[in-house]
N, C-alpha and C positions, 0 to 999 in steps of 0.2 A: 612493527610486528610485535605480537605478544611474546613475553618471555617464555622460554621453553617449559619452566616448571610451574607457571602460574595457571590457576584454574579460572576459566571464563564461563559465562553462562549466557543463554539467550532465552527470552520469554516467547512462548508459542501459544496463541489464542486460537481455539478451535470451536466450531459449532457442529453438533451432531444432527443427523437426519432423523433419528428415532431414539427411543430408549427412555430411561428414567430422568436424564438431564440432557439439556440441549446445548450446553456449552461448558468449556473448562479453560482455565489458564494454567499452563505448565511452565515451570522454570527448568530448563535443561542445562545441567551443570556439566561442563566438558573438562576433562583432565588434560591439561596441555603438555603433559610429559611425553617424551619421545622426540626423536630427531626429525626435524622438519627439512624437507628438501623437495626435489622434483617427484619423488616416489610417495604415494599415498600410504599412510599407516593408520591402523585402527586405534580408536580411543574408546574408553569405556565411559559412558555417560551415567549421570545420576539424574533421574527425572522426578521432580517434586511437584505435587499439585498445589497451586497457590489458592485456587478457588474453583468451585463448580457452580453452575447456574441451572436451576430447575424452575418449573412453572410455579411452584410454591414460593420461590424467591422473588420472581419478577412479575408473575401474573401471565395470563394468556396474551399473546401478541407476537408481532414481528419486531426484531431488535437489530440495531446496528451498534458496532463497537468502535470507539475512538480513544486514542491516548492523548491526554493533555497533562503535561508534566508527569507527576508520579501517580496520576489518577486515570482509571479506565472508566470512560463514560459509556453507559449502556442506555441508548436512546430508543424510544418508541419510534417505529418506522411506519409511515402511513400505509403504503401498499396500494395496489390498484383497486379500483372501485368494485371489481367483480369478486374480490375476496370477502370473506365473512366480516361483517361490520365490527365484531369484537376484536378481530385480528387487525383490521385497518385502523381502528381507533381505540387502542387499549386504554383501560381506565388508569393504569399506572402511568406516571409521568417521568419515569426514568430512574436509574440508580447510578451510583458512583462507587467503584471499587478502589480502595486505597491499596496500591500494589505493595507498598512497604509492609503494611500490617495485615493485609488480606481481609480487611473489614469491608463488608458490603452494606451501604447505607442507602435509604430511600432519598431521592432528591426530587423536589418539585420542579421538574424540567418540562416545559410545554413541548409537546411533540412537534416536529416539523410538519409542514403541509403534506397531505397525502401525495405520494409520488409513485410512479411505476418504478420498477427495480432500478436503482441508481447507485450513486457512490457518495460516501461520506469521507471527507478529507480533513485531517487535523493539521492546521498550519497557523503560524503567527499567534498562537494562543487562543485560537478559535476553531470552530468546526464548520465546514462547508458541506451543504447537502445539495446534490445535483441529480436531476432526472436523466436517465439514459436517452440518447438520441433516437433509439428505435421506436420510442413512443411519440414521435414528432407530430403525428397526425392529430392527436387528441391529448397532448400533455397539458395538465392543469397548471394554472398559476397559483402561487409562485412556484416555478420550476427550479429556482436556484436561491438558496438561503444561507445566511451566516448566523451561527449561534455564538453569543458572547456569554461565557460563564460568569462574568462579573455582574451582568444584569439579568442573567437567566432568561434571555429573550432571543427570538429569531428575528432577523431583519431581511426583508426581501431584497435581492440583488438583481442586476441586469440579467435577463433571461438569455440562456444559450440560444444562438441563431438556428433553431430547429428548421429543417426543411425536408422535403421528400428525398433529396439527394442522400441524406444520411439516415433514411428510414429503416434500413436493414443493418445498421451498425450499433455498436455499444461501446461504453467506456471500458477499455481493457487495461489501461495503466495511467498513472499520473505522477507528476514530479512537483515539488515545492521549490521554486527558485526565488530570486531576490524579490521582485515585485510582481511575479506572475505565478499562477497555477497552470501548469502545462498538462493537458489531457491528450492521451493517445486514444483515438477513436477509430475503430476498425471492425470489419466483419470477420467471420471465421474463414473467409477465403482471402486470397491475395489481392483481389480486385478493388475493394472499397476500403477507404481509410482516410484519415486526416489527423493533423495536429492542430489543436486550438489552444490559445493562451488567454487566460483571464487575468487582466491587470487589476490588482486589488486596490491600487491607488485611484485609478480612473474609473473603476467599476464598469469595465468595457471588455468585450471579447474581440480577439484578433486572430485571423487565420495565420498559420505558420507555413511559410513557403518550404516545400519539401522536394528535393531532387531525387532522393533515394528512398523508396518506400521500405527499405530494410530497417529504417530508424523507428518504425512502429514498435511499441514495446508493451509489456504486460506488468501488472502489479505496481506497487509503489516503487518508484525509482530512487536511487541514492544520488544525492547531489553533493559533490566534494569540490569546494572552492569554485563554484559556477560551472563545473563539468558534470554532466549527467551520465550515470551508469545505470543500466537497466537490463532486464531479461528480454531477449528478442522475442517478438511475437512468433517468429518462425521456429523457435526452440533451439536448444543446444548451443546457445551463443549469448554473449553479453555485448550490447551495443553501447557506445559512448559517443557523446556529441555535446556541443554547446549551442546556446541560443544567441543569435545576433539581433540586436535591436537597432533600428535605424529611424531617424526622424528627418523628414525633408524640410525645405524652407517654409512650407505652409504649416508645419507642425504636425503633419500626419505621421503616425508611428506604424512601423511594420516589423515583423519578426521573420527570421529565417534560420535554418539549420546550418551550422558550420562545423568543421573539424570532426567529421563523422568517421568512426572506425567500428569494425565488428571483430570480436574475438571468439573464435570457435572453441568450445570445450574439447579437450583431448579425449581419447577413448579411455575406458576404465571406470565408468560411473553408471550406476543403475538409474534410469530416468523414470520419473513419476510425473503425473499430470498436474499436480498441485505444487507450485514452486514459488518461493519468495527469496528476495535478496536482502542481505543485511551487511552493512559496512562496519569494519573494525578499525578503519584508518590505514594509511600507508598502502592503499590499493589492495588491502586484504579484505576478503568478504566471506560470509557464510552463504551457502546455497542450501536453503531449508526445503525439503521435499516430503510429500506424502502422496497417497492415492490408494485406491482399493480395487480389487477385481470384482467381477460380478458375483462370485461366490466368496463370502466372507467367512473365515474360519475362526473367528473370535479375537483376532488381532489385526491391527493395521500398522504397517511400517512407518516410522518417522526417521528420516535420514538428514544429517547435517554434514555438508562437505565444506571444508575450509580451502580457499584457493587465493592465489595472488596473481595480479597482472604484472608481469615482469618485462623489462626491456622495451615496453611500449609495443610489443608484438605478439605475446603469447600468454596463455594461462598455465600456471603450475598448481597442481593439487598438492596440499600439504598434509591433510588429515581427513578422515571420514568417520562418521558415527552412525550406527544403525541401532534402532530401538523398536521393539514391538509393543505398541500401545494396546492394552486390554480393552476391547470394545464390546464385551459380552453383555454388559448392562447398559450400554449407551448407544450402540450402533456405529456405523461408519461416520467419520468426521471430515470436515473441510477446514483448512487453515484460513483464518481470517486476518491475523496480524502476526508479525514477528518483530521483536525489538530487543535491544540490549538493556542491561540494568541502568544505563545512563538515559533514562526515558525522557528527561527534560529536553534533550537535544532532538527528540523525535518531532516535537511540535511547537517549540518555543521561539523559533526564529522570528524576528520582527521585520516587517516590510520597511523600506525606506520612507522617509518623510516625503510629502508631495514635492517639496522644493528640490529634492535630489533626483527626480525623474526627468532626465534630459536625454539627449542622444547618447546612447551607451552601447558598448560592445562587450559581450560576455565571452571571455577567452578561456581556453583549456587551462586547468590547474597546472602548476609547476610539477613536473614529474609524471604527468599523465601523458597518454599517447598524443 
């Protein structure tokens, strides 16, 4: 747990729906003073703008943001064919923001192939771009690509197994595990959903056997020593589970969920629609939230709640922060990424060598539920 007197911070990247600039990176500095316990106490934040992004900075187009080390990659995004061609195929080839210095530089980054609304994942020092399943009937190839910053090139990967069965679903969450990227794919109802694992060593997709659909999750999950912690798709809860990998005598690999638990948040928190989870270690987390009403009065709230999973059975709130972000010149915003100053840990994990991929079981971390 953080020391009581130390100041911590979290970076929050947002994109705006309208206004003079369409994106901004904030550093929210949190004063850790105050007694921590089961009761929530208020803390006073200091919000500093690291960088803002305008059309003059990046050019006209659609953009995706990914963290690799201490750099924020701003990548052109293809977009569906029915969009404006200038938007689908921006002339700019990407930018890189140095988070430490705040310097934004042009980078000759070839854009990924045009995709319908999808997901960009930073993992193992690379960026993965995947089309959403709901465009399964006419998704173009390549639908899944890997970007290597050392070669500045995209490589086509094994396509996700699109089918009509998942035609009404979308990627709602993902987790970066040892040798797999785990995707939580579900609809906005409780009926449809699935977990799929992409093995980065074998370049192959595997369905994950699920007994309890409560394990479907949202946003980027936190992985602590092979245990996954994530925001429940159903809201107001954290789900935690591990992935079991099995290999039969014929060498066929399968994945399944094990050690599943759900922790409901206690009362006493204002809930917003836009939520992200950040790990501080020792089962301590930040819940970063925002959202706006139909009538915007010039400000949009940003709240950060610190909590801890204790005793393997419950959640304790330790502090909360509320801040009103001035949006009179920028319009309402949506949170894209949240990460701590130790950004290298966000995307630098290395997958195991091929020789290490054998029958393996991923068990809950020590001290986890």
